[in-house]
N, C-alpha and C positions, 0 to 999 in steps of 0.2 A: 555249523550253525551249532552243535552244540558247545559250544563257549559263550555265545551270544547267551540261548538261553539258557547257559551257568550263570554268566552274570545278569540277567533277565530275573533267577530266581533271589541271585541272595540280593537286587535288590530290593524285594519284596523281604525277605528276611531281618533286615534293615531298618524294617519297616512298620516290620508287627513281632511282637516277642512271642510271636501263641507256637507258631511252627519249631519244630522241633529237628526239620530236616525239607531239605530240597524236595525228597519224593513225596514229604504232605502240601508243597508246596501246587504242587499240580494236580491237586485234589479241590483246590479253590477255583468257584464257579468264577471268579473274578479273570484270574487266569486261562482257564474254559473258556470263558467268553470274550477272550478281546484273543484268542489263539482263531476261536471260528469267526469273529470277524474282519482279521489280517484275512483268510481265503472269504470269504463274502465282497471283502473291497478289490478283491485284485479279481474277483467278478466282475464290476464293479465299473474299477476300469474298462473289461474287456464289453462293455459294455451286452454283459449277460444280465439284465436288469431282477427278469428274474427265479434265474438262478441263485444271485447273489440274494436275494428276499426271504426263497427258501433259504438257505445256512439261514439268511438274518431269523429267521423262525426259530429253526433250531436250536441255535442259538438259547432265545429267548423262555423255550417252551425246559429246555433244562437248566440254565441256570436264575435264571428270572431277568438279567439284563436286556435292553435292548438298543443296541446299538447302533439305526443306521448303517449302511453298506458306504451310503456314502463317506464319512466321517472320514477326517488326515488326523492319525493315531500316532504320536511318538515314542521313542523310546520308553521303558520301564516302568507302561500304563499302566498305576495299583489299582482295582477298584475291590473295597473291601468287604465283606460280605456280599453283598448287590443291590438289587431294585432298585438300579441304576436306568434312570434315559439319557439319549445323547442323538444330537439330530442330524439331519442330512450333511447339512454344509461349516457342521465344527468343527474346528478344529484343537488337537489336542496335542505341545507341544512334549519335552523328556521330564520326566521324571516328575509325573503330575499325577497324584493320589485325590483319590475320590469318595467318599461312605458313603455308607446303605441311604434312600431313599433321596441324593440330590439328581438333579436336575437340570441338564444342557437344555435349554430347549430354546421355540422361535418365534419369531414374529409371524403375524398372516396379514403380509402385504395388501393394502386399500385397493392397491394399482392394479390385483392380481400378477405383481412380474414374479418369480419366486427370489434368484437371487440366493444372496446371504440376506443367511434369518437367523443363523443359531451361529453364539459367541467360541471369538480366539482365546485360547488358556494356552499362556505363558509355562516358561519352563518350571519348575519346584514349583507349582503351585501347589496352595491342597483344597480340596475341599468337603466342608462337610457336613455330618450326615443331617438331610430334609436341606439344605439350599438350592434354591432354582437363582441358576442366572441363562438372562432371558434378555434375545433379540443379541442380533451383529454388533454385540460389542466387544470388547480389549480387555481381559483380565491380563494386570502385569506381571516379568517376571515373578517368584521368592512371594507375591501373596497370599494373603489365606483367607478363605469366604467361609464366614461363621454357622456353629447351628442355624435352621431353617431363615436365614438373612434372604434374600429376594436383589439379584445385585440386576439393575435397573438402565446403567452408567460404566461408562468407563471406569477401570481400576489403575489405583499408580500403585507403581513395580517395591515389594513390599508393604505394602497395604494389609491391613487384617479388617474387616467388613460383615457386621455388624447389623443386626435388624431387617424390620418392614417398611419405608425401601431401604438395603446396606445403603449403613453411613464406613465413612473412614473413623479407627478409634486413635489412640492416643499412642498405640501398642504398633511399633511398627518391626523391619523383623532386624535387630538391629543382626552382629557379628555375629551375640553372645547366643543370641537363637536357631539360627542356619541349620544347627543341627533338626534331624528332625522329628516332630512334636507333633503326637496324637492329634487327631482331632482338630489339629492346628494354632490348637492354646498354646501363650506363650509362654504363660505364666507357673501356675502348679503340675507336675508331674499324678496330683490325684486326683485330676480334673473326671469333672461327671460336667455331660452337655446338661443336665438340671437344672445346673447355677452358671449355666455360659456369664447372665451379663454381673452375676457378683464378680466375681473370678477375674470379668473385663475389666471391672472398675478397680478392683485392685492389683490391677496393674498399669492403670492410666493416671493412678495417683500415686502411684511407685514409678513410674514416670518424671508427675510433677517434682516429688520430692528430689532430685535427683537431679532434675534442674535448676528445681531452687537451691540443691543443694551446690551447684559447677558457677550459677547465676549471687553465690555469696562468695564464691570461692574470688570468682574476678573481681567482684567490688571490695575485696580486704586485700588484694594484692598487689591492685589501683593504687591502695590508699597509699597502704603501703610503700606505691613507686613516690608519692608525691613526696609525703613525710619522707624518706630522705635525697628527693631533692629539693625540698624546702632546706631541709640541714646542709646539705649541698652548699647552698648558698650559700643559705645565713656563713658558713666555716671562711667563702671567702673574701666573704663582706668583712670579715673581722683580720 
């Protein structure tokens, strides 16, 4: 158990450059909220619903983070700062990061049947500040949800989603950008959430420029092959 806790704290240090030690991470509201949620979820699974809710309310009072006891959360979940809301039927994979003000919200079924109302989040997903993911949709592994985006449809693996309603940009999570990037932004280390649209447009422009260069190289290579083939054919005729 101590080893598992150490691994969890190390996973947070890897995503947040501010702590100077593991002891400091233990004071994070997200860590406390997750620990209390584990207790509340165990009580919820045992159908001790009042006790589960009581632990949930204590956690919300102490941390300003509201995680319903029924939510299922995987390993190394990190809430940076707080003020996060996670609904009852939400399911969260491993190594997921959520920033302040983000929400995993549910729909209000018109048929009166509860069921699966909240999203399912894949492994290694980053949900940026103020983002809302609404309904029983699926966010694919490694996806990044931009600041203040509102997601209402399934998200493919590795996609970067921005806007209201959220749409996928041309920026994908490629091998060279798979290291953790704060706020889920793949371009600049000097990222400012207030200028995210500009940052993403720059990313799209760079991606298009790279793709254009690749196409030009392919065209030149094809032309060189054709020229070489014509020369060989001419040499044979001679």
